[in-house]
C-alpha positions as CSV (number, residue, x, y, z in Angstrom):
1,M,0.0,0.0,0.0
2,S,1.4,3.4,-0.9
3,E,2.0,5.9,1.9
4,N,0.5,8.6,-0.3
5,A,-3.1,8.9,0.9
6,Y,-4.2,11.2,-1.9
7,Q,-7.3,10.1,-3.8
8,P,-8.7,12.2,-6.8
9,A,-12.0,13.9,-6.3
10,K,-14.9,12.9,-8.4
11,V,-14.7,16.3,-10.1
12,W,-11.5,18.3,-9.9
13,T,-11.6,21.9,-8.7
14,W,-8.8,24.4,-9.0
15,D,-7.1,25.7,-5.8
16,P,-5.0,28.7,-6.8
17,E,-3.3,28.6,-3.4
18,A,-2.3,25.0,-3.5
19,K,1.4,24.3,-2.8
20,G,3.4,24.0,-6.1
21,N,0.4,25.0,-8.1
22,G,2.1,27.9,-9.9
23,A,-1.0,30.0,-10.1
24,K,0.8,32.8,-11.9
25,T,2.1,30.5,-14.7
26,N,-0.7,27.9,-14.9
27,R,-4.4,28.2,-15.0
28,P,-7.2,25.8,-16.1
29,F,-8.6,28.3,-18.5
30,A,-7.2,30.4,-21.4
31,G,-7.5,34.1,-22.4
32,P,-6.0,37.3,-21.0
33,T,-6.0,38.3,-17.4
34,H,-5.2,41.9,-18.0
35,E,-5.1,44.5,-20.8
36,K,-1.6,45.4,-21.9
37,A,-0.2,46.0,-25.4
38,L,3.0,44.5,-26.5
39,P,5.9,46.8,-27.3
40,V,7.1,47.0,-30.9
41,G,10.7,47.9,-31.8
42,K,12.4,49.0,-34.9
43,H,12.9,45.6,-36.7
44,P,10.4,43.6,-38.6
45,L,10.9,40.6,-36.3
46,Q,9.5,41.1,-32.9
47,L,10.2,38.3,-30.4
48,Y,8.5,38.0,-27.0
49,S,10.2,35.4,-24.9
50,L,12.3,34.3,-21.9
51,G,15.7,32.6,-22.0
52,T,14.4,29.1,-21.2
53,P,15.4,26.2,-23.5
54,N,12.3,26.9,-25.7
55,G,13.2,30.5,-25.9
56,Q,16.8,29.8,-26.6
57,K,15.9,27.8,-29.7
58,V,14.6,30.9,-31.5
59,T,17.3,33.4,-30.4
60,I,20.0,30.9,-31.4
61,L,18.5,30.5,-34.8
62,L,18.2,34.3,-35.2
63,E,21.8,34.8,-34.2
64,E,22.9,32.1,-36.7
65,L,21.0,33.8,-39.5
66,L,22.6,37.2,-38.6
67,A,26.0,35.5,-38.6
68,L,25.3,34.7,-42.3
69,N,25.0,38.5,-42.8
70,L,21.2,38.3,-43.4
71,K,20.5,41.8,-42.2
72,D,16.7,41.5,-42.5
73,A,16.8,38.8,-39.8
74,E,17.5,41.6,-37.2
75,Y,15.1,41.4,-34.4
76,D,13.9,42.9,-31.1
77,A,13.7,40.4,-28.2
78,W,11.4,41.6,-25.5
79,L,11.4,40.0,-22.1
80,I,8.3,38.1,-21.0
81,R,8.5,37.3,-17.3
82,I,6.3,34.3,-17.0
83,G,6.6,34.3,-13.2
84,D,4.8,37.7,-13.2
85,G,2.1,36.5,-15.7
86,D,3.3,38.6,-18.6
87,Q,2.2,35.9,-21.0
88,F,-1.5,36.5,-20.0
89,S,-1.6,40.1,-21.2
90,S,-4.1,40.9,-23.9
91,G,-1.2,41.7,-26.3
92,F,0.6,38.5,-25.8
93,V,-2.5,36.4,-26.0
94,D,-3.2,38.1,-29.4
95,V,0.1,36.7,-30.7
96,N,-0.1,33.4,-28.9
97,P,-3.5,32.3,-27.7
98,N,-1.8,29.4,-25.8
99,S,0.0,31.9,-23.5
100,K,3.4,30.2,-23.8
101,I,6.8,31.7,-24.8
102,P,8.3,32.2,-27.3
103,A,6.0,34.1,-29.6
104,L,7.0,35.9,-32.8
105,S,5.4,38.7,-34.8
106,D,6.7,39.3,-38.3
107,H,6.0,42.9,-39.3
108,S,7.5,42.5,-42.7
109,A,3.9,41.6,-43.8
110,T,0.7,43.6,-43.5
111,P,-1.0,42.7,-41.3
112,P,1.9,41.2,-39.2
113,I,2.1,37.4,-39.2
114,R,2.0,35.8,-35.8
115,V,4.0,32.6,-35.2
116,F,3.8,30.6,-32.1
117,E,5.1,27.2,-30.8
118,S,8.9,27.2,-30.8
119,G,9.2,24.4,-33.4
120,N,7.0,26.2,-35.8
121,I,8.9,29.5,-35.3
122,L,12.1,27.6,-36.3
123,L,10.4,26.1,-39.3
124,Y,9.0,29.5,-40.3
125,L,12.3,31.3,-40.1
126,A,14.2,28.5,-41.8
127,E,11.8,28.6,-44.7
128,K,11.7,32.4,-44.8
129,Y,15.4,32.8,-45.1
130,G,16.4,29.5,-46.7
131,Y,18.9,28.3,-44.2
132,F,19.3,25.4,-41.7
133,L,16.6,23.3,-43.4
134,P,17.8,21.2,-46.4
135,K,16.0,21.8,-49.7
136,D,16.2,18.2,-50.9
137,I,13.2,16.0,-49.8
138,A,15.3,13.4,-48.0
139,G,17.3,16.0,-46.0
140,R,14.3,18.1,-45.2
141,T,12.3,15.1,-44.0
142,E,15.1,13.8,-41.8
143,T,15.5,17.3,-40.3
144,L,11.8,17.5,-39.6
145,N,11.9,13.9,-38.2
146,W,14.2,15.1,-35.4
147,L,12.6,18.5,-35.0
148,F,9.2,16.9,-34.3
149,W,11.0,14.2,-32.2
150,L,12.3,17.1,-30.0
151,Q,8.9,18.8,-29.8
152,G,7.3,15.5,-28.6
153,S,10.2,14.4,-26.3
154,A,11.3,17.6,-24.5
155,P,8.1,17.8,-22.4
156,Y,9.0,14.5,-20.8
157,L,12.4,15.8,-20.0
158,G,11.4,19.2,-18.7
159,G,7.8,19.0,-17.5
160,G,8.2,15.3,-16.5
161,F,11.6,14.6,-15.2
162,G,12.7,18.1,-14.5
163,H,9.5,19.0,-12.7
164,F,9.3,15.9,-10.4
165,Y,13.0,15.7,-9.7
166,H,13.8,19.3,-9.2
167,Y,10.8,21.6,-8.8
168,A,7.9,19.5,-7.3
169,P,7.3,20.4,-3.6
170,E,7.2,16.6,-2.8
171,K,9.5,13.9,-4.1
172,I,7.3,11.1,-5.5
173,E,9.3,8.0,-6.2
174,Y,6.9,6.6,-8.8
175,A,7.0,9.9,-10.8
176,I,10.7,10.3,-10.6
177,N,11.3,6.7,-11.7
178,R,8.8,6.9,-14.5
179,F,10.4,10.1,-16.0
180,T,14.0,9.1,-15.3
181,L,13.4,5.9,-17.4
182,E,12.0,8.0,-20.2
183,A,14.7,10.7,-20.0
184,K,17.5,8.1,-20.2
185,R,15.7,6.3,-23.1
186,Q,15.7,9.6,-24.9
187,F,19.4,10.2,-24.3
188,D,20.1,6.7,-25.7
189,V,18.0,7.5,-28.8
190,L,20.2,10.6,-29.4
191,D,23.4,8.9,-28.5
192,R,22.8,6.1,-31.0
193,R,21.9,8.6,-33.7
194,L,25.0,10.7,-33.1
195,A,27.3,7.7,-33.1
196,D,27.3,7.7,-36.9
197,N,26.3,11.3,-37.6
198,R,27.9,14.6,-36.8
199,Y,24.5,16.3,-36.4
200,L,21.0,15.0,-35.9
201,A,20.0,15.2,-39.6
202,G,23.4,14.0,-40.9
203,D,26.4,16.1,-41.9
204,D,24.7,19.4,-41.8
205,Y,23.8,21.6,-38.8
206,T,20.0,22.3,-39.0
207,I,17.1,23.5,-37.0
208,A,16.9,20.0,-35.5
209,D,20.1,20.6,-33.7
210,I,19.1,24.2,-32.8
211,A,15.9,22.9,-31.3
212,T,17.4,20.0,-29.4
213,W,20.6,21.5,-28.0
214,P,19.0,23.9,-25.5
215,W,17.4,20.9,-23.8
216,Y,19.8,18.0,-24.1
217,G,23.0,19.9,-24.6
218,N,22.2,22.0,-21.5
219,M,21.7,18.8,-19.6
220,V,25.1,17.3,-20.4
221,L,27.1,20.5,-20.3
222,N,25.4,22.7,-17.6
223,D,23.7,20.2,-15.3
224,Q,20.2,21.5,-15.8
225,Y,18.0,20.5,-12.8
226,G,21.1,19.5,-10.9
227,A,20.6,16.0,-12.3
228,A,23.7,15.3,-14.4
229,E,25.1,12.7,-11.9
230,F,21.7,11.2,-11.2
231,L,21.1,10.6,-15.0
232,D,24.7,9.7,-15.6
233,V,24.6,12.0,-18.7
234,Q,28.4,11.9,-19.3
235,S,28.0,8.2,-20.3
236,Y,26.3,9.4,-23.5
237,K,29.6,10.1,-25.2
238,N,28.2,11.0,-28.6
239,V,25.7,13.4,-27.1
240,V,28.5,15.1,-25.1
241,R,30.6,15.4,-28.3
242,W,27.7,17.0,-30.2
243,A,26.8,19.3,-27.4
244,K,30.3,20.6,-26.9
245,E,30.7,21.3,-30.6
246,I,27.5,23.3,-30.9
247,A,28.2,25.2,-27.6
248,Q,31.3,26.7,-29.2
249,R,29.4,28.3,-32.1
250,P,29.5,32.1,-31.6
251,A,25.8,32.4,-32.5
252,V,24.9,29.8,-29.8
253,I,27.0,31.7,-27.2
254,R,25.1,34.9,-28.1
255,G,21.7,33.4,-28.5
256,R,21.5,31.6,-25.2
257,K,22.1,34.9,-23.4
258,V,19.1,36.7,-24.9
259,N,16.1,37.1,-22.5
260,R,18.0,35.2,-19.9
261,V,17.4,36.3,-16.3
262,M,19.1,33.5,-14.3
263,G,22.6,32.3,-13.7
264,D,25.8,34.2,-14.2
265,P,25.1,37.9,-14.9
266,A,27.7,37.8,-17.7
267,D,25.4,35.3,-19.5
268,Q,22.3,37.5,-19.3
269,L,21.0,40.0,-21.8
270,H,17.5,40.7,-20.7
271,E,16.4,42.4,-23.9
272,R,18.1,42.6,-27.3
273,H,17.3,45.3,-29.8
274,D,20.7,45.6,-31.6
275,A,23.8,43.5,-32.1
276,A,25.7,46.1,-30.0
277,D,23.6,45.2,-27.0
278,F,25.9,42.2,-26.4
279,D,28.6,44.7,-25.6
280,I,26.7,46.6,-23.0
281,N,28.2,46.2,-19.5
282,T,26.7,43.7,-17.2
283,E,25.0,46.1,-14.9
284,D,23.1,47.7,-17.8
285,K,22.1,44.2,-19.0
286,R,20.6,43.4,-15.6
287,Q,18.6,46.6,-15.5
288,A,17.2,46.2,-19.1
């Protein structure tokens, strides 16, 4: 018999004050909680985000595009503080009715095109600019295989394993075991793929790598959730090799700083409106 005496009610009711509920970031209903327009900067691409793994996907791709001298990929990155409920403003909900970061508004079109869901933003930008997504049908399909693999797998790593191992107010053995098993299976999937391939889709660096690195690369290099030893991530040698190679790319170094509000202050750039913002001193970054 389990020591956990909890039994689900016949009909669930929401308690905003429940421990670990996260009432400012999670609600059982959609729509805005307050009226507030989103700011719009000088560039066609307006990104509303936070430097989480999902947010890093987009800023890394944008910095990679700018590294190719694609000037029309310049962007404004506005900070959305999800802990304060910014994602529930009327302006944000207009761009993403799902109230999740990141969200992109492309003002190069009239009316502006809204793009939400991180994987879709990567696909949109890759198709718009013609980079990081192979044009041949085999290469494109293999890239999208891994992009959609990531979109389906990362919630088990973050919302599953990361939540119950690191964030949950109570340690639940069944939940930790269940999601540890799945996280390690996913690492093994990646490790086997990368044993014979430099990148996920083959020889070329693509949006599949850009999507996957902030989740699995951060786990093996930066001990996300404080679980590197628990998961024995260093045993996935091919993932470690891949993660280290991508981490050295200048665009990745820049992109993972944007909209970041945690960790080393030197790795934080709260908002980004120009390439020169990376050169602003650390104190100014923190006050952005």
